[in-house]
Backbone as XML, in Angstrom:
<?xml version="1.0"?>
<chain id="A" units="angstrom">
  <residue number="1" name="UNK">
    <atom name="N" x="23.253" y="-2.697" z="-11.058"/>
    <atom name="CA" x="21.961" y="-2.741" z="-10.403"/>
    <atom name="C" x="21.229" y="-4.006" z="-10.868"/>
  </residue>
  <residue number="2" name="UNK">
    <atom name="N" x="20.612" y="-4.674" z="-9.928"/>
    <atom name="CA" x="19.896" y="-5.910" z="-10.211"/>
    <atom name="C" x="18.593" y="-5.632" z="-10.955"/>
  </residue>
  <residue number="3" name="UNK">
    <atom name="N" x="18.370" y="-6.341" z="-12.056"/>
    <atom name="CA" x="17.108" y="-6.238" z="-12.796"/>
    <atom name="C" x="16.122" y="-7.234" z="-12.208"/>
  </residue>
  <residue number="4" name="UNK">
    <atom name="N" x="14.950" y="-6.763" z="-11.879"/>
    <atom name="CA" x="13.910" y="-7.591" z="-11.276"/>
    <atom name="C" x="12.792" y="-7.843" z="-12.282"/>
  </residue>
  <residue number="5" name="UNK">
    <atom name="N" x="12.228" y="-9.023" z="-12.266"/>
    <atom name="CA" x="11.095" y="-9.368" z="-13.133"/>
    <atom name="C" x="9.842" y="-8.724" z="-12.542"/>
  </residue>
  <residue number="6" name="UNK">
    <atom name="N" x="9.311" y="-7.729" z="-13.237"/>
    <atom name="CA" x="8.216" y="-6.912" z="-12.712"/>
    <atom name="C" x="7.011" y="-7.743" z="-12.292"/>
  </residue>
  <residue number="7" name="UNK">
    <atom name="N" x="6.570" y="-8.676" z="-13.116"/>
    <atom name="CA" x="5.373" y="-9.453" z="-12.783"/>
    <atom name="C" x="5.573" y="-10.273" z="-11.507"/>
  </residue>
  <residue number="8" name="UNK">
    <atom name="N" x="6.767" y="-10.820" z="-11.327"/>
    <atom name="CA" x="7.057" y="-11.602" z="-10.123"/>
    <atom name="C" x="7.090" y="-10.705" z="-8.892"/>
  </residue>
  <residue number="9" name="UNK">
    <atom name="N" x="7.713" y="-9.540" z="-9.021"/>
    <atom name="CA" x="7.803" y="-8.608" z="-7.899"/>
    <atom name="C" x="6.418" y="-8.077" z="-7.535"/>
  </residue>
  <residue number="10" name="UNK">
    <atom name="N" x="5.568" y="-7.837" z="-8.519"/>
    <atom name="CA" x="4.202" y="-7.375" z="-8.236"/>
    <atom name="C" x="3.458" y="-8.399" z="-7.385"/>
  </residue>
  <residue number="11" name="UNK">
    <atom name="N" x="3.604" y="-9.655" z="-7.727"/>
    <atom name="CA" x="2.952" y="-10.735" z="-6.984"/>
    <atom name="C" x="3.487" y="-10.805" z="-5.550"/>
  </residue>
  <residue number="12" name="UNK">
    <atom name="N" x="4.809" y="-10.757" z="-5.408"/>
    <atom name="CA" x="5.427" y="-10.800" z="-4.083"/>
    <atom name="C" x="5.030" y="-9.580" z="-3.248"/>
  </residue>
  <residue number="13" name="UNK">
    <atom name="N" x="4.980" y="-8.431" z="-3.886"/>
    <atom name="CA" x="4.633" y="-7.191" z="-3.192"/>
    <atom name="C" x="3.190" y="-7.233" z="-2.699"/>
  </residue>
  <residue number="14" name="UNK">
    <atom name="N" x="2.287" y="-7.771" z="-3.494"/>
    <atom name="CA" x="0.886" y="-7.890" z="-3.071"/>
    <atom name="C" x="0.782" y="-8.783" z="-1.844"/>
  </residue>
  <residue number="15" name="UNK">
    <atom name="N" x="1.514" y="-9.880" z="-1.841"/>
    <atom name="CA" x="1.506" y="-10.784" z="-0.692"/>
    <atom name="C" x="2.034" y="-10.066" z="0.562"/>
  </residue>
  <residue number="16" name="UNK">
    <atom name="N" x="3.137" y="-9.342" z="0.402"/>
    <atom name="CA" x="3.706" y="-8.582" z="1.536"/>
    <atom name="C" x="2.733" y="-7.517" z="2.032"/>
  </residue>
  <residue number="17" name="UNK">
    <atom name="N" x="2.052" y="-6.859" z="1.116"/>
    <atom name="CA" x="1.097" y="-5.808" z="1.491"/>
    <atom name="C" x="-0.035" y="-6.383" z="2.336"/>
  </residue>
  <residue number="18" name="UNK">
    <atom name="N" x="-0.557" y="-7.525" z="1.936"/>
    <atom name="CA" x="-1.644" y="-8.177" z="2.680"/>
    <atom name="C" x="-1.152" y="-8.584" z="4.062"/>
  </residue>
  <residue number="19" name="UNK">
    <atom name="N" x="0.043" y="-9.187" z="4.125"/>
    <atom name="CA" x="0.603" y="-9.602" z="5.411"/>
    <atom name="C" x="0.793" y="-8.402" z="6.335"/>
  </residue>
  <residue number="20" name="UNK">
    <atom name="N" x="1.357" y="-7.322" z="5.804"/>
    <atom name="CA" x="1.600" y="-6.133" z="6.620"/>
    <atom name="C" x="0.295" y="-5.489" z="7.071"/>
  </residue>
  <residue number="21" name="UNK">
    <atom name="N" x="-0.695" y="-5.449" z="6.190"/>
    <atom name="CA" x="-1.998" y="-4.878" z="6.553"/>
    <atom name="C" x="-2.630" y="-5.671" z="7.693"/>
  </residue>
  <residue number="22" name="UNK">
    <atom name="N" x="-2.531" y="-6.987" z="7.642"/>
    <atom name="CA" x="-3.066" y="-7.827" z="8.718"/>
    <atom name="C" x="-2.342" y="-7.538" z="10.028"/>
  </residue>
  <residue number="23" name="UNK">
    <atom name="N" x="-1.009" y="-7.411" z="9.973"/>
    <atom name="CA" x="-0.224" y="-7.114" z="11.178"/>
    <atom name="C" x="-0.635" y="-5.779" z="11.795"/>
  </residue>
  <residue number="24" name="UNK">
    <atom name="N" x="-1.030" y="-4.830" z="10.953"/>
    <atom name="CA" x="-1.411" y="-3.508" z="11.440"/>
    <atom name="C" x="-2.883" y="-3.424" z="11.826"/>
  </residue>
  <residue number="25" name="UNK">
    <atom name="N" x="-3.588" y="-4.551" z="11.753"/>
    <atom name="CA" x="-4.967" y="-4.591" z="12.228"/>
    <atom name="C" x="-6.037" y="-4.266" z="11.199"/>
  </residue>
  <residue number="26" name="UNK">
    <atom name="N" x="-5.664" y="-4.194" z="9.920"/>
    <atom name="CA" x="-6.666" y="-3.949" z="8.891"/>
    <atom name="C" x="-7.514" y="-5.197" z="8.682"/>
  </residue>
  <residue number="27" name="UNK">
    <atom name="N" x="-8.787" y="-4.994" z="8.380"/>
    <atom name="CA" x="-9.660" y="-6.091" z="7.985"/>
    <atom name="C" x="-9.568" y="-6.180" z="6.469"/>
  </residue>
  <residue number="28" name="UNK">
    <atom name="N" x="-8.836" y="-7.154" z="5.986"/>
    <atom name="CA" x="-8.502" y="-7.259" z="4.570"/>
    <atom name="C" x="-9.739" y="-7.278" z="3.677"/>
  </residue>
  <residue number="29" name="UNK">
    <atom name="N" x="-10.801" y="-7.888" z="4.144"/>
    <atom name="CA" x="-12.010" y="-7.995" z="3.325"/>
    <atom name="C" x="-12.921" y="-6.777" z="3.414"/>
  </residue>
  <residue number="30" name="UNK">
    <atom name="N" x="-12.553" y="-5.775" z="4.260"/>
    <atom name="CA" x="-13.418" y="-4.608" z="4.430"/>
    <atom name="C" x="-12.705" y="-3.272" z="4.283"/>
  </residue>
  <residue number="31" name="UNK">
    <atom name="N" x="-11.507" y="-3.153" z="4.845"/>
    <atom name="CA" x="-10.801" y="-1.870" z="4.878"/>
    <atom name="C" x="-10.130" y="-1.550" z="3.549"/>
  </residue>
  <residue number="32" name="UNK">
    <atom name="N" x="-10.132" y="-0.275" z="3.199"/>
    <atom name="CA" x="-9.392" y="0.203" z="2.033"/>
    <atom name="C" x="-8.005" y="0.634" z="2.501"/>
  </residue>
  <residue number="33" name="UNK">
    <atom name="N" x="-6.982" y="0.312" z="1.719"/>
    <atom name="CA" x="-5.633" y="0.735" z="2.069"/>
    <atom name="C" x="-4.744" y="0.737" z="0.831"/>
  </residue>
  <residue number="34" name="UNK">
    <atom name="N" x="-3.624" y="1.433" z="0.953"/>
    <atom name="CA" x="-2.621" y="1.489" z="-0.110"/>
    <atom name="C" x="-1.264" y="1.165" z="0.475"/>
  </residue>
  <residue number="35" name="UNK">
    <atom name="N" x="-0.395" y="0.618" z="-0.357"/>
    <atom name="CA" x="0.950" y="0.277" z="0.046"/>
    <atom name="C" x="1.893" y="0.706" z="-1.066"/>
  </residue>
  <residue number="36" name="UNK">
    <atom name="N" x="3.030" y="1.266" z="-0.704"/>
    <atom name="CA" x="4.030" y="1.686" z="-1.683"/>
    <atom name="C" x="5.306" y="0.891" z="-1.433"/>
  </residue>
  <residue number="37" name="UNK">
    <atom name="N" x="5.793" y="0.232" z="-2.470"/>
    <atom name="CA" x="7.066" y="-0.484" z="-2.395"/>
    <atom name="C" x="8.063" y="0.243" z="-3.285"/>
  </residue>
  <residue number="38" name="UNK">
    <atom name="N" x="8.979" y="1.023" z="-2.675"/>
    <atom name="CA" x="9.967" y="1.747" z="-3.481"/>
    <atom name="C" x="11.118" y="0.843" z="-3.915"/>
  </residue>
  <residue number="39" name="UNK">
    <atom name="N" x="11.728" y="1.189" z="-5.036"/>
    <atom name="CA" x="12.903" y="0.501" z="-5.572"/>
    <atom name="C" x="13.957" y="1.544" z="-5.929"/>
  </residue>
  <residue number="40" name="UNK">
    <atom name="N" x="15.096" y="1.067" z="-6.375"/>
    <atom name="CA" x="16.168" y="1.978" z="-6.804"/>
    <atom name="C" x="15.689" y="2.859" z="-7.949"/>
  </residue>
  <residue number="41" name="UNK">
    <atom name="N" x="16.360" y="3.968" z="-8.139"/>
    <atom name="CA" x="16.076" y="4.926" z="-9.211"/>
    <atom name="C" x="14.683" y="5.539" z="-9.142"/>
  </residue>
  <residue number="42" name="UNK">
    <atom name="N" x="14.040" y="5.485" z="-7.962"/>
    <atom name="CA" x="12.730" y="6.103" z="-7.807"/>
    <atom name="C" x="11.576" y="5.268" z="-8.317"/>
  </residue>
  <residue number="43" name="UNK">
    <atom name="N" x="11.849" y="4.046" z="-8.808"/>
    <atom name="CA" x="10.768" y="3.159" z="-9.254"/>
    <atom name="C" x="9.924" y="2.749" z="-8.055"/>
  </residue>
  <residue number="44" name="UNK">
    <atom name="N" x="8.656" y="2.443" z="-8.281"/>
    <atom name="CA" x="7.800" y="1.977" z="-7.189"/>
    <atom name="C" x="6.611" y="1.200" z="-7.729"/>
  </residue>
  <residue number="45" name="UNK">
    <atom name="N" x="6.144" y="0.305" z="-6.893"/>
    <atom name="CA" x="4.874" y="-0.377" z="-7.130"/>
    <atom name="C" x="3.926" y="0.136" z="-6.056"/>
  </residue>
  <residue number="46" name="UNK">
    <atom name="N" x="2.761" y="0.597" z="-6.482"/>
    <atom name="CA" x="1.745" y="1.089" z="-5.563"/>
    <atom name="C" x="0.552" y="0.150" z="-5.684"/>
  </residue>
  <residue number="47" name="UNK">
    <atom name="N" x="0.161" y="-0.420" z="-4.569"/>
    <atom name="CA" x="-0.967" y="-1.354" z="-4.557"/>
    <atom name="C" x="-2.065" y="-0.744" z="-3.703"/>
  </residue>
  <residue number="48" name="UNK">
    <atom name="N" x="-3.276" y="-0.722" z="-4.241"/>
    <atom name="CA" x="-4.420" y="-0.264" z="-3.459"/>
    <atom name="C" x="-5.468" y="-1.368" z="-3.414"/>
  </residue>
  <residue number="49" name="UNK">
    <atom name="N" x="-6.037" y="-1.546" z="-2.244"/>
    <atom name="CA" x="-7.119" y="-2.509" z="-2.045"/>
    <atom name="C" x="-8.326" y="-1.680" z="-1.645"/>
  </residue>
  <residue number="50" name="UNK">
    <atom name="N" x="-9.401" y="-1.812" z="-2.423"/>
    <atom name="CA" x="-10.563" y="-0.957" z="-2.173"/>
    <atom name="C" x="-11.831" y="-1.577" z="-2.720"/>
  </residue>
  <residue number="51" name="UNK">
    <atom name="N" x="-12.937" y="-0.987" z="-2.320"/>
    <atom name="CA" x="-14.236" y="-1.442" z="-2.803"/>
    <atom name="C" x="-14.990" y="-2.194" z="-1.723"/>
  </residue>
  <residue number="52" name="UNK">
    <atom name="N" x="-16.210" y="-2.539" z="-2.038"/>
    <atom name="CA" x="-17.043" y="-3.263" z="-1.085"/>
    <atom name="C" x="-17.375" y="-4.642" z="-1.625"/>
  </residue>
  <residue number="53" name="UNK">
    <atom name="N" x="-17.498" y="-5.565" z="-0.725"/>
    <atom name="CA" x="-17.861" y="-6.957" z="-0.975"/>
    <atom name="C" x="-17.587" y="-7.453" z="-2.388"/>
  </residue>
  <residue number="54" name="UNK">
    <atom name="N" x="-18.627" y="-7.540" z="-3.211"/>
    <atom name="CA" x="-18.476" y="-8.124" z="-4.554"/>
    <atom name="C" x="-17.673" y="-7.231" z="-5.501"/>
  </residue>
  <residue number="55" name="UNK">
    <atom name="N" x="-17.499" y="-5.971" z="-5.165"/>
    <atom name="CA" x="-16.742" y="-5.043" z="-6.013"/>
    <atom name="C" x="-15.340" y="-4.773" z="-5.492"/>
  </residue>
  <residue number="56" name="UNK">
    <atom name="N" x="-14.829" y="-5.603" z="-4.587"/>
    <atom name="CA" x="-13.501" y="-5.428" z="-4.000"/>
    <atom name="C" x="-12.444" y="-5.652" z="-5.077"/>
  </residue>
  <residue number="57" name="UNK">
    <atom name="N" x="-11.425" y="-4.793" z="-5.091"/>
    <atom name="CA" x="-10.400" y="-4.892" z="-6.130"/>
    <atom name="C" x="-9.018" y="-4.610" z="-5.563"/>
  </residue>
  <residue number="58" name="UNK">
    <atom name="N" x="-8.025" y="-5.251" z="-6.160"/>
    <atom name="CA" x="-6.624" y="-4.942" z="-5.897"/>
    <atom name="C" x="-6.096" y="-4.280" z="-7.159"/>
  </residue>
  <residue number="59" name="UNK">
    <atom name="N" x="-5.652" y="-3.036" z="-7.021"/>
    <atom name="CA" x="-5.144" y="-2.267" z="-8.163"/>
    <atom name="C" x="-3.644" y="-2.082" z="-8.035"/>
  </residue>
  <residue number="60" name="UNK">
    <atom name="N" x="-2.960" y="-2.200" z="-9.163"/>
    <atom name="CA" x="-1.512" y="-2.042" z="-9.203"/>
    <atom name="C" x="-1.144" y="-0.845" z="-10.060"/>
  </residue>
  <residue number="61" name="UNK">
    <atom name="N" x="-0.158" y="-0.091" z="-9.608"/>
    <atom name="CA" x="0.450" y="0.960" z="-10.423"/>
    <atom name="C" x="1.958" y="0.730" z="-10.366"/>
  </residue>
  <residue number="62" name="UNK">
    <atom name="N" x="2.590" y="0.678" z="-11.509"/>
    <atom name="CA" x="4.047" y="0.584" z="-11.572"/>
    <atom name="C" x="4.523" y="1.915" z="-12.112"/>
  </residue>
  <residue number="63" name="UNK">
    <atom name="N" x="5.332" y="2.612" z="-11.305"/>
    <atom name="CA" x="5.749" y="3.970" z="-11.650"/>
    <atom name="C" x="7.268" y="4.056" z="-11.782"/>
  </residue>
  <residue number="64" name="UNK">
    <atom name="N" x="7.687" y="4.884" z="-12.699"/>
    <atom name="CA" x="9.111" y="5.108" z="-12.941"/>
    <atom name="C" x="9.702" y="6.089" z="-11.939"/>
  </residue>
  <residue number="65" name="UNK">
    <atom name="N" x="8.919" y="7.054" z="-11.494"/>
    <atom name="CA" x="9.436" y="8.094" z="-10.607"/>
    <atom name="C" x="8.452" y="8.383" z="-9.483"/>
  </residue>
  <residue number="66" name="UNK">
    <atom name="N" x="8.794" y="7.921" z="-8.285"/>
    <atom name="CA" x="7.985" y="8.171" z="-7.095"/>
    <atom name="C" x="8.903" y="8.732" z="-6.024"/>
  </residue>
  <residue number="67" name="UNK">
    <atom name="N" x="8.477" y="9.769" z="-5.382"/>
    <atom name="CA" x="9.251" y="10.370" z="-4.301"/>
    <atom name="C" x="8.572" y="9.994" z="-2.990"/>
  </residue>
  <residue number="68" name="UNK">
    <atom name="N" x="9.307" y="9.325" z="-2.115"/>
    <atom name="CA" x="8.779" y="8.925" z="-0.816"/>
    <atom name="C" x="9.433" y="9.819" z="0.227"/>
  </residue>
  <residue number="69" name="UNK">
    <atom name="N" x="8.620" y="10.612" z="0.896"/>
    <atom name="CA" x="9.111" y="11.526" z="1.918"/>
    <atom name="C" x="9.240" y="10.808" z="3.257"/>
  </residue>
  <residue number="70" name="UNK">
    <atom name="N" x="9.938" y="11.449" z="4.203"/>
    <atom name="CA" x="10.041" y="10.908" z="5.551"/>
    <atom name="C" x="8.668" y="10.889" z="6.218"/>
  </residue>
  <residue number="71" name="UNK">
    <atom name="N" x="8.490" y="9.921" z="7.075"/>
    <atom name="CA" x="7.253" y="9.845" z="7.850"/>
    <atom name="C" x="7.153" y="11.087" z="8.729"/>
  </residue>
  <residue number="72" name="UNK">
    <atom name="N" x="5.974" y="11.638" z="8.807"/>
    <atom name="CA" x="5.730" y="12.822" z="9.614"/>
    <atom name="C" x="4.913" y="12.421" z="10.838"/>
  </residue>
  <residue number="73" name="UNK">
    <atom name="N" x="5.264" y="12.944" z="12.005"/>
    <atom name="CA" x="4.525" y="12.621" z="13.220"/>
    <atom name="C" x="3.126" y="13.215" z="13.185"/>
  </residue>
  <residue number="74" name="UNK">
    <atom name="N" x="2.196" y="12.529" z="13.830"/>
    <atom name="CA" x="0.830" y="13.029" z="13.928"/>
    <atom name="C" x="-0.135" y="12.221" z="13.083"/>
  </residue>
  <residue number="75" name="UNK">
    <atom name="N" x="-1.402" y="12.525" z="13.261"/>
    <atom name="CA" x="-2.479" y="11.896" z="12.499"/>
    <atom name="C" x="-3.330" y="13.002" z="11.912"/>
  </residue>
  <residue number="76" name="UNK">
    <atom name="N" x="-3.689" y="12.865" z="10.662"/>
    <atom name="CA" x="-4.537" y="13.875" z="10.017"/>
    <atom name="C" x="-5.891" y="13.935" z="10.730"/>
  </residue>
  <residue number="77" name="UNK">
    <atom name="N" x="-6.381" y="15.142" z="10.932"/>
    <atom name="CA" x="-7.598" y="15.326" z="11.732"/>
    <atom name="C" x="-8.830" y="14.649" z="11.152"/>
  </residue>
  <residue number="78" name="UNK">
    <atom name="N" x="-8.869" y="14.414" z="9.866"/>
    <atom name="CA" x="-10.047" y="13.756" z="9.287"/>
    <atom name="C" x="-10.114" y="12.270" z="9.629"/>
  </residue>
  <residue number="79" name="UNK">
    <atom name="N" x="-8.996" y="11.718" z="10.179"/>
    <atom name="CA" x="-8.953" y="10.294" z="10.537"/>
    <atom name="C" x="-8.966" y="10.038" z="12.031"/>
  </residue>
  <residue number="80" name="UNK">
    <atom name="N" x="-8.983" y="11.067" z="12.853"/>
    <atom name="CA" x="-8.976" y="10.901" z="14.299"/>
    <atom name="C" x="-10.410" y="10.742" z="14.776"/>
  </residue>
  <residue number="81" name="UNK">
    <atom name="N" x="-10.668" y="9.631" z="15.460"/>
    <atom name="CA" x="-12.017" y="9.428" z="15.987"/>
    <atom name="C" x="-12.220" y="10.308" z="17.202"/>
  </residue>
  <residue number="82" name="UNK">
    <atom name="N" x="-13.476" y="10.585" z="17.543"/>
    <atom name="CA" x="-13.792" y="11.433" z="18.679"/>
    <atom name="C" x="-13.302" y="10.822" z="19.986"/>
  </residue>
  <residue number="83" name="UNK">
    <atom name="N" x="-13.240" y="9.490" z="20.041"/>
    <atom name="CA" x="-12.800" y="8.799" z="21.253"/>
    <atom name="C" x="-11.340" y="9.137" z="21.582"/>
  </residue>
  <residue number="84" name="UNK">
    <atom name="N" x="-10.516" y="9.371" z="20.550"/>
    <atom name="CA" x="-9.098" y="9.624" z="20.752"/>
    <atom name="C" x="-8.804" y="11.078" z="21.078"/>
  </residue>
  <residue number="85" name="UNK">
    <atom name="N" x="-9.735" y="11.960" z="20.841"/>
    <atom name="CA" x="-9.486" y="13.398" z="21.051"/>
    <atom name="C" x="-9.498" y="13.782" z="22.501"/>
  </residue>
</chain>
């Protein structure tokens, strides 16, 4: 199994997360979002972008054991706008 330099991968993962968020229509400077990058053996980097204006932060979590389930169809009702109903 290939050993990866954690600090380098964290940097690359943050860049990918920002790019993917932009592609999905997030406003990087306003919207809160999280991204999970899984690796072999259940390792993962979890990046969250949150906060408002001057308090905006990018948080990193490096975890040894993360379980990523299959995507489930549907949208949680707390996130569905009235226009879509």
